[in-house]
C-alpha positions, 0 to 999 in steps of 0.5 A: 466580715464573712470572709474573716469568719471563714478564714478564722474558722479554717485556721482555728478548726485546722489547729484542732485537726493538726493537734488531733493527729498527734493525739493518737488513740488519746483518751482510749489509749492504754497509757491514758486509761492507766493514769490516775485522773482528777475526780472532776475529769469529764467524760471523753465526749465533753472535750470535743463538744467543748472545743467545738464551742470554744473555737466557734466563739474564738472564730467570731472574736478574731473576726471582730478583733481583726476589724476593731483592734488597732495593732494588727501586728500584735494581734497576729503575733498573739494569735499565732502564739495561741495557735502554736501552743494549742497545737503543741499540747496534744503531741506533748501530752499524748504523743510524748506522754509527757504531762509535765511538758503538757502542763507547761504548754497549757499553762502558757496557753491559759495565761495567753488567753487571759491576756486576750481577754484583759488586754483587748477589753478596751477595744473589744468591750463585750466581744471579749466575753467570747474568749471567756469559754476558752479561758474557763475551759483552759483553767479546767484543762490545766487543773486536769493536766496538773492533777495527772502530773502530780498524782502519777 
């Protein structure tokens, strides 16, 4: 179990690191600062704290899932798709400065994480609740991205 935790920690936090490379100046950038943002947009530090917690929970979830889920091939495909979408949002939104493309990506990621939550519930039971912070944060992030898309 410890080896799986270490592997998924490396992969999940690696995804955040790769995404951050494409964020550039991100939140303090002139482009982002000039956008009309949702009134419920949290302060910048919340994003880092949220993603740290989410990836910690998702790491534990994946380490357990690797042992409990019967179809490893599907689990790997869904996990890799999650990785790609998670990493792809930062360059789409910040680097390309394309909120519409970001919205497509984050909507897909949100739906995918709902699939993780619901589809694997029969095998994962209460362990599935470790995906809930990811889903809830993505719902908030999708609404923030959508607000920017439709109000700028």
